[in-house]
C-alpha positions, -999 to 999 in steps of 0.1 A, spaced: 0 0 0 13 34 -10 20 60 17 17 88 -8 -14 110 -3 -31 130 -30 -47 164 -24 -84 167 -17 -93 202 -8 -121 225 -20 -136 259 -12 -170 270 -24 -194 299 -19 -231 293 -24 -266 294 -8 -283 267 12 -312 251 -6 -328 240 26 -323 243 64 -296 221 79 -309 188 92 -290 175 122 -291 138 131 -277 122 162 -258 89 164 -263 63 192 -227 71 201 -236 107 210 -221 123 179 -241 141 152 -240 151 116 -256 180 99 -267 177 63 -277 204 38 -274 212 1 -254 241 -14 -265 258 -47 -235 274 -66 -243 298 -95 -220 302 -124 -222 315 -160 -210 298 -192 -207 311 -227 -223 289 -253 -217 302 -287 -224 340 -285 -248 337 -255 -241 337 -218 -260 311 -199 -267 308 -162 -259 274 -146 -266 262 -111 -249 232 -95 -262 215 -63 -238 199 -39 -247 178 -7 -227 189 23 -220 171 56 -209 189 88 -200 168 118 -200 173 156 -201 205 176 -199 226 144 -232 212 132 -249 217 165 -236 253 170 -245 264 135 -280 247 132 -297 280 140 -277 299 113 -276 274 84 -310 282 70 -324 281 34 -311 310 14 -282 318 36 -250 325 17 -219 306 31 -184 297 23 -175 260 27 -140 245 30 -136 208 31 -130 177 10 -149 154 -13 -159 120 0 -175 92 -19 -202 74 2 -208 38 -8 -236 14 1 -256 -15 -13 -293 -13 -20 -314 -41 -35 -282 -60 -42 -267 -32 -63 -238 -10 -53 -247 26 -49 -225 57 -43 -227 95 -42 -200 122 -37 -205 146 -9 -186 175 6 -173 169 41 -171 204 55 -142 213 78 -150 250 79 -181 271 74 -182 309 72 -215 328 71 -215 356 45 -237 385 38 -257 406 63 -258 401 100 -285 378 114 -313 388 138 -333 368 163 -369 361 152 -398 360 176 -398 321 174 -363 320 189 -348 310 156 -320 330 140 -329 341 104 -311 362 79 -322 399 79 -326 400 41 -318 371 18 -315 386 -16 -324 367 -46 -291 371 -65 -292 365 -102 -259 360 -119 -252 385 -147 -225 379 -172 -193 398 -165 -186 420 -194 -149 427 -199 -133 451 -224 -111 436 -251 -81 454 -235 -87 436 -202 -83 402 -219 -49 409 -235 -18 392 -223 13 408 -209 27 414 -244 3 443 -247 14 462 -215 28 496 -222 54 497 -194 83 474 -188 81 454 -156 111 463 -133 119 428 -122 
């Protein structure tokens, strides 16, 4: 068996598609599960198209418990972690799915406020729509088009 390890790190920013669901194990630990929607744009021919990808995320232990009141549908977050392939058997067939195992979560956007139900909710969750980034032709040029010499 090889002792060499490969690199499995990722960082993403997106919005929760649903509130986190925290489940407890008989051993006392817990896991929080939610889905992250990540918007991007792609150029197809002469047209820009909006694309959304959805990623399942798992968050374990105290982090899941302490963030359960903040990880609500629509909240924008940054996630750091790694990809993990879950495998199981169902009806005699091997099944699998790739999930993100989060090691760090950062809440983004506006501050949160306490609601009258005792639940923390975002003050304003904006419906952000991706717009294509328009760049000037000069901004896409390589270094051979710079006017000044670089002094190093």
